N, CA, C and O atoms as a GROMACS GRO file, in nm:
protein
  292
    1MET      N    1   0.570  -2.045  -1.806
    1MET     CA    2   0.492  -1.940  -1.867
    1MET      C    3   0.438  -1.845  -1.759
    1MET      O    4   0.383  -1.889  -1.659
    2THR      N    5   0.456  -1.718  -1.781
    2THR     CA    6   0.410  -1.618  -1.686
    2THR      C    7   0.279  -1.558  -1.736
    2THR      O    8   0.270  -1.512  -1.850
    3GLU      N    9   0.179  -1.561  -1.650
    3GLU     CA   10   0.050  -1.504  -1.686
    3GLU      C   11   0.050  -1.355  -1.653
    3GLU      O   12   0.108  -1.313  -1.553
    4LYS      N   13  -0.015  -1.278  -1.736
    4LYS     CA   14  -0.029  -1.135  -1.713
    4LYS      C   15  -0.154  -1.111  -1.629
    4LYS      O   16  -0.261  -1.166  -1.656
    5HIS      N   17  -0.138  -1.029  -1.526
    5HIS     CA   18  -0.249  -0.994  -1.438
    5HIS      C   19  -0.268  -0.842  -1.436
    5HIS      O   20  -0.174  -0.766  -1.456
    6LEU      N   21  -0.390  -0.801  -1.413
    6LEU     CA   22  -0.423  -0.660  -1.396
    6LEU      C   23  -0.466  -0.639  -1.252
    6LEU      O   24  -0.537  -0.722  -1.194
    7THR      N   25  -0.426  -0.528  -1.194
    7THR     CA   26  -0.476  -0.491  -1.061
    7THR      C   27  -0.616  -0.432  -1.078
    7THR      O   28  -0.660  -0.404  -1.190
    8GLN      N   29  -0.683  -0.414  -0.968
    8GLN     CA   30  -0.814  -0.352  -0.971
    8GLN      C   31  -0.805  -0.212  -1.031
    8GLN      O   32  -0.891  -0.172  -1.109
    9SER      N   33  -0.701  -0.138  -0.996
    9SER     CA   34  -0.682  -0.002  -1.050
    9SER      C   35  -0.660  -0.006  -1.201
    9SER      O   36  -0.715   0.076  -1.274
   10GLN      N   37  -0.580  -0.100  -1.247
   10GLN     CA   38  -0.554  -0.110  -1.391
   10GLN      C   39  -0.680  -0.145  -1.469
   10GLN      O   40  -0.704  -0.089  -1.576
   11LEU      N   41  -0.760  -0.237  -1.416
   11LEU     CA   42  -0.883  -0.274  -1.485
   11LEU      C   43  -0.983  -0.159  -1.482
   11LEU      O   44  -1.052  -0.134  -1.581
   12ALA      N   45  -0.992  -0.091  -1.369
   12ALA     CA   46  -1.082   0.025  -1.360
   12ALA      C   47  -1.042   0.131  -1.463
   12ALA      O   48  -1.129   0.191  -1.527
   13GLU      N   49  -0.913   0.153  -1.479
   13GLU     CA   50  -0.866   0.250  -1.578
   13GLU      C   51  -0.896   0.201  -1.720
   13GLU      O   52  -0.938   0.278  -1.805
   14ARG      N   53  -0.872   0.073  -1.744
   14ARG     CA   54  -0.897   0.015  -1.878
   14ARG      C   55  -1.042   0.034  -1.919
   14ARG      O   56  -1.071   0.063  -2.035
   15TRP      N   57  -1.133   0.016  -1.824
   15TRP     CA   58  -1.276   0.025  -1.853
   15TRP      C   59  -1.335   0.162  -1.824
   15TRP      O   60  -1.453   0.186  -1.852
   16GLY      N   61  -1.256   0.253  -1.770
   16GLY     CA   62  -1.306   0.387  -1.741
   16GLY      C   63  -1.412   0.390  -1.634
   16GLY      O   64  -1.513   0.460  -1.646
   17MET      N   65  -1.391   0.313  -1.529
   17MET     CA   66  -1.489   0.308  -1.420
   17MET      C   67  -1.418   0.315  -1.285
   17MET      O   68  -1.296   0.301  -1.278
   18ALA      N   69  -1.493   0.336  -1.182
   18ALA     CA   70  -1.438   0.344  -1.047
   18ALA      C   71  -1.402   0.206  -0.995
   18ALA      O   72  -1.466   0.106  -1.030
   19LYS      N   73  -1.300   0.201  -0.910
   19LYS     CA   74  -1.262   0.074  -0.847
   19LYS      C   75  -1.378   0.020  -0.764
   19LYS      O   76  -1.395  -0.102  -0.752
   20GLY      N   77  -1.457   0.108  -0.707
   20GLY     CA   78  -1.572   0.066  -0.628
   20GLY      C   79  -1.675  -0.009  -0.710
   20GLY      O   80  -1.743  -0.098  -0.659
   21THR      N   81  -1.686   0.026  -0.837
   21THR     CA   82  -1.778  -0.046  -0.925
   21THR      C   83  -1.732  -0.189  -0.943
   21THR      O   84  -1.812  -0.282  -0.942
   22LEU      N   85  -1.601  -0.208  -0.960
   22LEU     CA   86  -1.547  -0.344  -0.973
   22LEU      C   87  -1.569  -0.422  -0.843
   22LEU      O   88  -1.601  -0.541  -0.847
   23ALA      N   89  -1.553  -0.356  -0.730
   23ALA     CA   90  -1.579  -0.422  -0.601
   23ALA      C   91  -1.726  -0.464  -0.592
   23ALA      O   92  -1.757  -0.574  -0.545
   24ALA      N   93  -1.815  -0.378  -0.638
   24ALA     CA   94  -1.958  -0.411  -0.638
   24ALA      C   95  -1.985  -0.528  -0.732
   24ALA      O   96  -2.064  -0.617  -0.699
   25TYR      N   97  -1.921  -0.529  -0.847
   25TYR     CA   98  -1.936  -0.641  -0.941
   25TYR      C   99  -1.898  -0.773  -0.873
   25TYR      O  100  -1.968  -0.873  -0.887
   26ARG      N  101  -1.787  -0.772  -0.801
   26ARG     CA  102  -1.744  -0.897  -0.734
   26ARG      C  103  -1.847  -0.942  -0.632
   26ARG      O  104  -1.877  -1.061  -0.622
   27THR      N  105  -1.901  -0.849  -0.556
   27THR     CA  106  -2.002  -0.881  -0.456
   27THR      C  107  -2.128  -0.938  -0.521
   27THR      O  108  -2.192  -1.028  -0.467
   28GLN      N  109  -2.163  -0.885  -0.639
   28GLN     CA  110  -2.284  -0.926  -0.710
   28GLN      C  111  -2.262  -1.047  -0.801
   28GLN      O  112  -2.356  -1.095  -0.864
   29GLY      N  113  -2.140  -1.096  -0.808
   29GLY     CA  114  -2.111  -1.210  -0.895
   29GLY      C  115  -2.103  -1.171  -1.042
   29GLY      O  116  -2.122  -1.256  -1.129
   30LYS      N  117  -2.075  -1.045  -1.070
   30LYS     CA  118  -2.062  -0.995  -1.207
   30LYS      C  119  -1.914  -0.977  -1.239
   30LYS      O  120  -1.828  -0.991  -1.153
   31GLY      N  121  -1.888  -0.947  -1.365
   31GLY     CA  122  -1.752  -0.916  -1.406
   31GLY      C  123  -1.668  -1.040  -1.428
   31GLY      O  124  -1.716  -1.152  -1.413
   32PRO      N  125  -1.543  -1.018  -1.465
   32PRO     CA  126  -1.454  -1.131  -1.492
   32PRO      C  127  -1.412  -1.202  -1.364
   32PRO      O  128  -1.420  -1.147  -1.255
   33ARG      N  129  -1.367  -1.324  -1.381
   33ARG     CA  130  -1.313  -1.400  -1.267
   33ARG      C  131  -1.194  -1.324  -1.210
   33ARG      O  132  -1.128  -1.251  -1.283
   34TYR      N  133  -1.167  -1.341  -1.082
   34TYR     CA  134  -1.056  -1.270  -1.019
   34TYR      C  135  -0.982  -1.360  -0.922
   34TYR      O  136  -1.032  -1.464  -0.879
   35LEU      N  137  -0.864  -1.317  -0.890
   35LEU     CA  138  -0.779  -1.388  -0.795
   35LEU      C  139  -0.764  -1.302  -0.672
   35LEU      O  140  -0.734  -1.183  -0.682
   36LYS      N  141  -0.785  -1.360  -0.556
   36LYS     CA  142  -0.769  -1.288  -0.430
   36LYS      C  143  -0.641  -1.339  -0.365
   36LYS      O  144  -0.632  -1.456  -0.326
   37ALA      N  145  -0.543  -1.251  -0.354
   37ALA     CA  146  -0.414  -1.286  -0.293
   37ALA      C  147  -0.397  -1.199  -0.169
   37ALA      O  148  -0.347  -1.087  -0.177
   38GLY      N  149  -0.438  -1.252  -0.055
   38GLY     CA  150  -0.439  -1.170   0.066
   38GLY      C  151  -0.542  -1.060   0.050
   38GLY      O  152  -0.660  -1.087   0.025
   39ALA      N  153  -0.497  -0.935   0.066
   39ALA     CA  154  -0.587  -0.821   0.049
   39ALA      C  155  -0.591  -0.773  -0.096
   39ALA      O  156  -0.671  -0.686  -0.130
   40LYS      N  157  -0.506  -0.829  -0.180
   40LYS     CA  158  -0.493  -0.783  -0.318
   40LYS      C  159  -0.588  -0.859  -0.410
   40LYS      O  160  -0.604  -0.981  -0.398
   41VAL      N  161  -0.650  -0.786  -0.502
   41VAL     CA  162  -0.736  -0.845  -0.603
   41VAL      C  163  -0.666  -0.833  -0.737
   41VAL      O  164  -0.621  -0.725  -0.775
   42LEU      N  165  -0.654  -0.944  -0.808
   42LEU     CA  166  -0.592  -0.946  -0.940
   42LEU      C  167  -0.686  -1.010  -1.040
   42LEU      O  168  -0.764  -1.100  -1.006
   43TYR      N  169  -0.679  -0.964  -1.163
   43TYR     CA  170  -0.758  -1.019  -1.272
   43TYR      C  171  -0.663  -1.072  -1.378
   43TYR      O  172  -0.576  -0.999  -1.426
   44ARG      N  173  -0.678  -1.201  -1.415
   44ARG     CA  174  -0.595  -1.254  -1.523
   44ARG      C  175  -0.638  -1.186  -1.652
   44ARG      O  176  -0.757  -1.174  -1.682
   45LEU      N  177  -0.541  -1.142  -1.729
   45LEU     CA  178  -0.569  -1.074  -1.854
   45LEU      C  179  -0.655  -1.161  -1.945
   45LEU      O  180  -0.745  -1.110  -2.012
   46GLN      N  181  -0.628  -1.290  -1.949
   46GLN     CA  182  -0.707  -1.379  -2.036
   46GLN      C  183  -0.854  -1.383  -1.993
   46GLN      O  184  -0.942  -1.394  -2.078
   47ASP      N  185  -0.882  -1.374  -1.864
   47ASP     CA  186  -1.020  -1.372  -1.816
   47ASP      C  187  -1.089  -1.239  -1.851
   47ASP      O  188  -1.206  -1.236  -1.887
   48VAL      N  189  -1.014  -1.129  -1.840
   48VAL     CA  190  -1.067  -0.998  -1.874
   48VAL      C  191  -1.101  -0.994  -2.023
   48VAL      O  192  -1.208  -0.948  -2.062
   49GLU      N  193  -1.009  -1.041  -2.106
   49GLU     CA  194  -1.032  -1.041  -2.250
   49GLU      C  195  -1.148  -1.132  -2.290
   49GLU      O  196  -1.225  -1.097  -2.380
   50ALA      N  197  -1.162  -1.246  -2.224
   50ALA     CA  198  -1.275  -1.336  -2.253
   50ALA      C  199  -1.406  -1.269  -2.214
   50ALA      O  200  -1.505  -1.278  -2.287
   51TYR      N  201  -1.408  -1.203  -2.100
   51TYR     CA  202  -1.527  -1.131  -2.054
   51TYR      C  203  -1.565  -1.022  -2.154
   51TYR      O  204  -1.682  -1.005  -2.186
   52GLU      N  205  -1.465  -0.949  -2.202
   52GLU     CA  206  -1.490  -0.844  -2.299
   52GLU      C  207  -1.546  -0.903  -2.430
   52GLU      O  208  -1.639  -0.848  -2.488
   53GLN      N  209  -1.489  -1.014  -2.475
   53GLN     CA  210  -1.534  -1.076  -2.600
   53GLN      C  211  -1.680  -1.121  -2.591
   53GLN      O  212  -1.754  -1.112  -2.689
   54GLU      N  213  -1.720  -1.169  -2.474
   54GLU     CA  214  -1.858  -1.214  -2.455
   54GLU      C  215  -1.958  -1.098  -2.460
   54GLU      O  216  -2.078  -1.120  -2.471
   55ARG      N  217  -1.907  -0.976  -2.451
   55ARG     CA  218  -1.994  -0.860  -2.445
   55ARG      C  219  -1.979  -0.768  -2.565
   55ARG      O  220  -2.003  -0.648  -2.555
   56ILE      N  221  -1.941  -0.823  -2.678
   56ILE     CA  222  -1.936  -0.747  -2.802
   56ILE      C  223  -2.066  -0.773  -2.877
   56ILE      O  224  -2.102  -0.888  -2.904
   57TYR      N  225  -2.136  -0.665  -2.910
   57TYR     CA  226  -2.268  -0.676  -2.972
   57TYR      C  227  -2.268  -0.606  -3.107
   57TYR      O  228  -2.197  -0.508  -3.128
   58GLY      N  229  -2.348  -0.656  -3.197
   58GLY     CA  230  -2.362  -0.597  -3.329
   58GLY      C  231  -2.482  -0.504  -3.340
   58GLY      O  232  -2.493  -0.428  -3.437
   59SER      N  233  -2.571  -0.508  -3.240
   59SER     CA  234  -2.690  -0.423  -3.244
   59SER      C  235  -2.748  -0.410  -3.104
   59SER      O  236  -2.714  -0.486  -3.013
   60VAL      N  237  -2.834  -0.312  -3.088
   60VAL     CA  238  -2.902  -0.293  -2.959
   60VAL      C  239  -2.991  -0.412  -2.928
   60VAL      O  240  -3.000  -0.454  -2.812
   61SER      N  241  -3.057  -0.466  -3.028
   61SER     CA  242  -3.147  -0.580  -3.004
   61SER      C  243  -3.067  -0.703  -2.958
   61SER      O  244  -3.114  -0.780  -2.875
   62GLU      N  245  -2.948  -0.720  -3.012
   62GLU     CA  246  -2.863  -0.830  -2.968
   62GLU      C  247  -2.823  -0.810  -2.821
   62GLU      O  248  -2.822  -0.905  -2.743
   63PHE      N  249  -2.790  -0.687  -2.785
   63PHE     CA  250  -2.757  -0.655  -2.645
   63PHE      C  251  -2.875  -0.683  -2.554
   63PHE      O  252  -2.860  -0.746  -2.449
   64ARG      N  253  -2.992  -0.638  -2.594
   64ARG     CA  254  -3.112  -0.657  -2.511
   64ARG      C  255  -3.145  -0.805  -2.493
   64ARG      O  256  -3.183  -0.848  -2.384
   65ALA      N  257  -3.130  -0.883  -2.599
   65ALA     CA  258  -3.157  -1.026  -2.590
   65ALA      C  259  -3.060  -1.092  -2.493
   65ALA      O  260  -3.100  -1.178  -2.415
   66ASN      N  261  -2.935  -1.052  -2.497
   66ASN     CA  262  -2.836  -1.111  -2.409
   66ASN      C  263  -2.858  -1.071  -2.263
   66ASN      O  264  -2.849  -1.156  -2.174
   67THR      N  265  -2.888  -0.944  -2.238
   67THR     CA  266  -2.911  -0.900  -2.101
   67THR      C  267  -3.040  -0.961  -2.045
   67THR      O  268  -3.048  -0.985  -1.925
   68ALA      N  269  -3.138  -0.984  -2.129
   68ALA     CA  270  -3.262  -1.049  -2.084
   68ALA      C  271  -3.231  -1.190  -2.035
   68ALA      O  272  -3.290  -1.235  -1.937
   69LYS      N  273  -3.139  -1.261  -2.102
   69LYS     CA  274  -3.098  -1.395  -2.059
   69LYS      C  275  -3.029  -1.390  -1.925
   69LYS      O  276  -3.053  -1.476  -1.840
   70GLU      N  277  -2.943  -1.289  -1.903
   70GLU     CA  278  -2.871  -1.275  -1.777
   70GLU      C  279  -2.967  -1.250  -1.661
   70GLU      O  280  -2.947  -1.301  -1.551
   71VAL      N  281  -3.071  -1.172  -1.686
   71VAL     CA  282  -3.170  -1.140  -1.581
   71VAL      C  283  -3.246  -1.267  -1.543
   71VAL      O  284  -3.280  -1.284  -1.426
   72GLN      N  285  -3.274  -1.356  -1.638
   72GLN     CA  286  -3.351  -1.477  -1.611
   72GLN      C  287  -3.270  -1.578  -1.530
   72GLN      O  288  -3.327  -1.663  -1.462
   73LEU      N  289  -3.137  -1.570  -1.538
   73LEU     CA  290  -3.052  -1.666  -1.462
   73LEU      C  291  -3.061  -1.637  -1.319
   73LEU      O  292  -2.998  -1.705  -1.238
   0.00000   0.00000   0.00000
């Protein structure tokens, strides 16, 4: 079975953000899990999709409650 991976550029494009933001996320321990292969950074598609699923909210209050938990960790 072959796993699908996204490059840093592909993920940045998918999320509409700068590659530098993803680099900052890695430094801060945020964002999806990643694979470091030499100088290359890869993200497994399944990890990206799981990360996205964990961040789907039905309301602003639900978002605030979740982010408050993250700050306390």
